[in-house]
Each structure stands twice: as C-alpha cells, then as structure tokens.
N, C-alpha and C positions, 0 to 999 in steps of 0.2 A: 504493500499500502504505501500512494506516494506520501512525503510530507503534506503536500496542498490537501487530500484529504482529509487528514489526520485533523489537519488543522482547520477543517470546515466542520470535521463531526462533533470535537471538540465547542465550536462555537455554540452547534447546535443544543448537545448537551447542557451547554450553560443557559440556553433558554428553555431547555423540557424543565428543568431546576428549578430556575428565579419562577417558571410558571405555577407549578405545582407545589413548591413551597412558600416561606416567607424569606429566603435567602435573595438576594438582592441581587440578581441575572449579569448584575453591568460587574460589580465588586471581585464575581466567580469571571467574568473574563477579563477585568483589570489584574488580578494574578495569571488567569492562566498563559496574559500575552505575556509573561515575564518567563512563565516558564516552558513556553513553545521559545519565544523567542531567543531564549540565552539556553536551554538544552537540545531541542532539537534543529535550530536552524542556529545557533550558535552567534547571534547577533550581541554585543558589548549590553550594558546594560542600559546606557544612557541612548543608547540608537532605538532601543524597546521606549523608553521612556518620549523621544522626538515623538515621538506616533500619538500620542497625549494629543487629542485636541483644542491646542487653548484655544483658537478660535473660538470654538462653539460652546466652552467651558463661560469665555467673555458674554458670550449672547447670553446664556441661562443664567448667568449669575446675577448680571446686569438691566434684563428685562424682567426677572421674578423679583430682582432686589427693587426697580421701581415700583413693580405696576403690585407690590406688597405694601409699599406707600401712598396709591395710588388710591388701594383698594381703604388701609384704614384712618387716611383724613377725609372720606366716603366723598371722594370725584368722583367713582362709581358712579354710586347713588345718585350722585345730580347729573352723570350722562343718562343712567338708566331712567330718571326721571324724566328729559330731556324727548329722549327717544320714544316714551311712553309716552307723553302727551300727541307725540309726532302719529303715533298709531293708533292712538285714541281705542274704540274698543273693538280694533279689528286686527285680532289677533294673527291673520294671516301676513301682514302687515311686518312682523313683528322681524321673521326669518329675513324677507326678502329686504329688509330694510339692512342687515346688520350684512347681509351678502355682498349686497350693491357696495355696502360702505366698506368691505375688504376689497371688493374686485375693483373699486375706483384707484384707492390706496399704492393697490399692486399694479395697477395700471400706469399710475403717474412715475412710479417707479422705486419705489417704494420693495426692500427685499420681504420677501415674502413671510418672514421671522416677525420682520417689523411690525407690517399689519394685521398678522394673526395678535402680535402682541398687546396693539394700542387697540382691537375692537372686541377678543375675547372676553374680557371682563366685564364689558358691557353688555354684550353678547350674552353670556352666562348669565350676569342678573337678570336681565329680562326675559331671560327664559325661566326664572324661578317665578316670576312674576305674572307671569301669564301661563303657568302651569304648563311649559313646554321641556320636557327633554332637555335638561342640557348636554347631556350626550352628542343631542340631533342639532343644536345650537352650534356645537364644536365645529361637527363633520361639516356644516354649512356657512361657515367661514374660514377652514380650509380648501375649500374648494370654492368660494370667493376668493381666496390665494391663489389660488392654483387657476384663476378664471382671467385672472388680470396679470398671468408669471410670466406671458409668453408675448409681451408684449415689445416694442423695440428701444425701451428703455427701461425694460428690466434685465437684472441680472441671467435671469433663466432666459427670457427670449435673443439676448445677444449674444448668449453662446449659440442656442438653438441659429440663429441667422446667421454663427457663423459658418454650421455645416450647410445653410440653404445658399450661402456664396460660395461655397467650395465645393458644392455640388454643383452651380449654376445657376440656382431659382433664386436669387437675390428678390425678385421682384414679385415672389410670392408673401413678403415678409407679415402681408397684413391677411392673409388668408390664414397663415400660420394661428394669426392671434383670438380671429373669429369660432376659427376650429374648435379652438382650445375653450376658447368662454365657452362656446356654445353647449361644448361635452360638459364643463363642469358642471354649469349650470343644470342640465340634465342631472346631472349626477348628486347632485343638492338635492333637489327634488325627489329622488330616490331616497337618500339617503333620512333627508327630515320624514317623509313619509312613513317608510319603511319603523324607524326606529318611534315613532309615537304611535303605530298601532302596534307595537312589541309592545309595547308602554300600557297601551290602552288595556289589551290584552291581560297585560300583570295586575293590575288593578281590578279588574273587571274580577277573576279571577279570583287574589283576594278577597275583596268583595263578599263575592258569595263561600268563602269556605273561613274566612276569618271577619265576622262582621263586627262584632265586637272590638276588635283589635285595633293598636293605632300602633304604627311605627314601622320598622320595615327590618331585616335582619339584612345586613351590610353586608356581610359575608358571601350570602345568595343570591345579592338584588333584586330578590323577592320586595315588593312594596303595594301595599292593602291600603284599602277606600281612606285610611286616616291617614296616611306616610306621607304628606304632601313635604313637608317640612321636616321630615322625620331624618332623611339621609344631607338636608342642605348645610347643616353643622353653623360657625355663626356668621360665616360671609356670604352665604345662600350659592355656594358653587360650586356642587356637588354631582356626581357623576350622572344619575340615571333621577335626576330629580324629576318631576313631576305632579301637578295639583290634580286630586282623586275630583269628577266631579261629584263625588257626594260634599266634597269642600267648596267646591266653589259656589255651592246651592245654595251654602247654609254660614259659608264667613262673610259677613256686611263688607269686612273690607273691599275684598275680590269685585265688589260691585260700588263702590265709591269714586274710582278711579284712580291717579298715580297719587300717592302721599305727595305733597311740597316739599321740598329739599333745597333749603336755602344753599345759596352762591356766594360763601364765604369766601371773603380776601385769600386764603388756601388754599380752595378748590380752585378759586379761578386762576392764581399764579402755577398749580399744575397741569392744568388744562395748557398753559402757554408753554409747558416744560415739553407736553405732551407734542403741543404743535414745531417746539425747536428740536423734539426730537425725529420727527417728520424732512424738517429740516437740514438737519446735521448728516441725517441716513441718504436722502436721493438729490437733493442739492448740491452738499458740500463731501458726500460719498464716504461718509465718514463711518467707520465699523459700527453696528447696531448694537452690541453688546460695552464697545467706549462709549458710545455717546449714548447711551442709557447711564451709564455710572456716572457720567459728567451731571446727568438732567436730576439723578436719582441723591447726589452729592449735595447739591444746592438746593434739592427740597430739603433733604436733613440740616443743613446750614442755618435755613429760617426758623425750622422747629425741628429741633436734635433730639426729642421726646418720643419721634414714629422710630429712629436708628434699631432700637432695642427691639421694640415689637417685629417690626420687619424683615431682620434677621432671622427671629426664632423663626417666622412664617413663613421663610424661605424652603422648597421644596430641594433638602438637602438630599436624601433617597432618589428622589429622580433624575437629580442633576447627574450625582454616581451611575445612574441605570443607564444612562446617556451617552456619560462619555469613558466608560468603561468599554462600552459594545463598540461604539467608535474607534477607540483605541487598539479594541484586537481587530476589529477593520481593515483599519491603516496597517497591522503588520500583516496582514494578509496580502494589501496590496506590496507590502515593502519586501516583502518572499516571492514573490511574483507566482503569487495565486490567481489574482485576479486575471494577470494577461496571459496564464496558464488556458482561462473559460475565453477570453479575448481571441487568440489563434484558434480555438478550435471552433468559434464562430466564423472567423475569415477564411477556415477552410473546409465548411460547408460546398462550396460552388453553387449551389441554388439562392439565387439574390432573394426570391421570395420567404423560403424558410429560416436564412439567416435574418429577416427584417425580425421575423416572430420571435426569432429564439431569440436577437440580439431585444427584442423588448421585454421579453420574461427576464434576462441577466439584469438591465438594469432601471428594473422594477424591484428584484431581491435586492439587488445592490442599493439602492437606492433607500429600500426601508429602513437599512440601517447604517447606513453614510450620508454624507452631504450628496442631494440635490444638483447642486452647482459644480460639486468636484466627479460628480459619476459623467453626467455631459460632455462635462472634460474632457475625459477621461474614455468616453464613448466613442467621442465626437472625427478621432482614426479612422476608427472601423465602420461607423455610418454612413460616413462617405460615400467610399466605392461603392456600399451596397445601392445608397440613392442615386448614384450614374448610371446603374442601369438602366439601359433605354427601354427593356420591357417594365419598368418601374416607374411612377410619379417620384422625383425626388419631394416634392411637400408633403404627400401618404406617406412616405417612410419617413422623414422626421417629424413630420404630427404624429405619426404612432409612438414612437421613440420619448419625444415631450411630453406624452400624454403618459405614457406607461410609468419614466420616471418621478412624474409628479407628484400621479395620481395616489402614490401611497406613503406621499409626507405626514400623514394621519397617523405614522407607525409611532409609539412612545418611543423610540429610537433616533428616532428626525429632531430639529428642533423645532416645527409648528408642532406635530406630536407631544414632545416634550413641554411644550410652552402649553396649551392645551391640559396635559396631565398636572405640570404644575399648580395648577386653577384648582384643583379637588383638593377637600379635604385631608389630614393624612390617613383618617380611616377608611377611605373610600377608596386612596391613591392603587391597593391593588386589585377591584374592580374596573377603576377607569382604564388601566394596565390591558388588563384582558380584553377589554372591550375594543377598544382603540388597536391592538395587535391583531384580533380579530378582524377585524374591518380592514385593516391593512392585509390580512392573509387574502381575503377574500377579492380584494383587490387586483393584486397577484395574480390570482388564480384565473380570475373573470377578465380585468381590462384590457391587457394584453391581446388576447384574444379577437377581443369585439375590434376593437382599435386596427388592428390588423387587416382584420375582414372589412372594416368599412374605409380605410383609407390607405391599404395595400392592394388586396384583392380586388376591392372593385373600382380602386382608382378615383379615389375621390377627391378632387384638385384640380 
C-alpha cells in the first residue's frame, strides 16, 4: 500500500472517530499530521508545522472575535430588528433578503467568508424570531455567498476567469457568473424547503408523542411542540431551532411584531466598524482575518468590558477542528498525494469523463481545504479538458466552479466553520454533523448534476 493511500485512510479514520465520539477530529488530524509527516514521510517537524493554515486561523479568530462583540453589545439584535421591520409579517421574505444581501456582498467583491461573517449572525437571529430553522438560514446564506462568488471581482471569480482565459473563452465571464448565481439560488430554495419540512415533521412527531413535554434532547436533535427556545441558548443561534406552531399560536409576543431595539452609540459604532470591514476587505484588499482583528480591537478599546466575554465565547473547539483538518490536507499536498490524484485524472484520455472526475475531486478536496486554493491547484488540469473541441469551455469550467464551491458548507471549510461558530457549545456537535451530512450530499449529487447540465448537454 502506498504512503498516499495510508495517509488518506488516516484522514478518513480521524473523521470517523470525530463523528462517533466526543474526541475532536481536528485534534486527531493535527497529531496525525506530525506522525505521518515525520515517521512515514521523513519531514522535519518545522515543515509539518509549516502546513498549519495561519491565514485561515486568523480569519476564524478575527471573524469570531468580532462577531462575538457584535452579539454581546446587541448590534445583531438591532440589525435583526431593522430586517424584521422590513420583512413585516412576510416570513418568506426573511431568507430571500438574507440570500440577496449575502450574494450582493460577494458580487461586490467580498471574500465569501467575509460576506457570511457579516450576514450570518443577523440571519440566524432572524431565523429564531420567525420560527425558521437556523440550519436552513445558514445554508441559505452560504448559497447566497456562492451565488455571488463568481463575479469578475470576487477572488473565486478571478481564478475561474483565469481558466476561461487560458481556454480561450474569456468572453463567457458573465455567463459563468449568471450560471453560478442561478444554480445556487435554486439550491438555496431546495435547502430551505427541505430543512423546514424535516423540522416540521419532527415537531409534528414530537407533538403527537410527548404532548405535555417542553424541551428537546440536543444530543438527538429532536424537537417537540414546546421546544422553540430550548435549543436557542442565550444568543438564540442554535442549529435546528424552529418555533412550534403551538407556540406561535399561544405566544402573544410573536404577534406584536418586532420588539424595538435602540440604536445606541456603541451599536452605531459597531455598524460603522462592519462597514469598515467591508471596505478594508473589498476595496483595500486586506485579509479578512486581519481586518476583523483591527475592527475588533477598536471596539474593545472603546468598551474594554466586552473583551473577556467575547474571547470566552469564541468557538475554540471549532477552530481546532478546522485548522487541524486543513493542516493534514496541507500535508497530503506537500507529500504529493493530491498530485497523484491530479495525474490520474489527466491520464484518463476521455475529456468528458475527466471533467466529471475532476468535478468530484475538487468537491472532495474543497470540502476539507480552501476553495481558492483548490481552484488554483486544479487550474492546470482543467484548462486542457476545457480546450477539448468536443466540449464547451464555459460548461466545463462552470461545472468545476460550482462543484468546488457548493461544498463550502462543510464544517472544515471557512464558510462552514463560521456557521458552526454561531452555534452554542452544547449544540456544536449537532451542527457539525448536520453541516457535514449536507456537504457529503453535495459531494455525491452536485458534481454529477452539473456535469450532465453543463458538460454533457453543452449548456453555454
């Protein structure tokens, strides 16, 4: 058995242990990286340490610290109040508004984690208030970010357009953006309807079997008729929170409309900080993590009392999980395991089949690593496939673009980690499993679907 296969099996084992026990899969992967790197590959420890995703770590720390402050000082409540007033009693507008807001930020050039970090706290808070599953809201905003991610000014779009240029199809840049936007919009609708339907069935089942019960078992994820707030925690950002119909009917507060939230000077300053974050990341091109830390420090200097609760509420276990897994994937790339996969794809001969396999490979790799990095690595392989005269360049590259980004909901990706970071500590494992299952479903279904639509049917 080759070293690459052994290394891949160890990664699978880390996921299996992390999924079925309380041991952090990222911690297992981090330790395994040192074991595989030093004992099997013969790498110096400093080279293994070099695989640690410092940039991703800063993004996670900066974004989660900043939005812990935003949550603690009540700015999220203020934004939720404004959005709730805009939506009025039209519940259906809530996910639509959040999708469009995230898509607009990404289309304007915001790196997808930045767009999600800005919108997620507001979207999840609104989900709680309107009796919408926060998992459904989370999936909607990730799809919103992906919908706008392939605009010509977004980092994802820039990389995809490089592939278009190399394949001689630079004129199709707008098509790439439109195709990705429409596909992700449809996927957002499917995700929202499906998750809401699942939660409604759970509520109905719980109402029938435990009429007098109030609460939910956070380990199993079941929710009964009185459990609208039982998973919400103090900040109301749980994984599968949804208000039961019985509660909506009996709770007068849900009929009086939005509860007014004051626009205090600190909250206004925080909003200015969020706007500054957008400018720093999109206009000035500053790293999302660094920009978030700068804004967070300014807010802490104004109100030092927010520092301790904000740091204590940061999801450190989620940060270890994500960075540990990505460190191991970096080791796989360093030892050439990913290159072996790429070489195998390039040697298939059949360009159409190669496009399908490439779509699956980028989906799998991107679920555990940076989508930006994945697009950059796969570009030399995709370009020759896209240049095959029997295939449509825009079709092949659209299939690759969607396959690589649709799995960003994975808890090992930055976007998924930001969603997971919004969950209460007691719900973290449930959120992790839910996002991982969705990502696995996307890996299994989407590459084949987009290959059929854009490659086989030649849409474009």
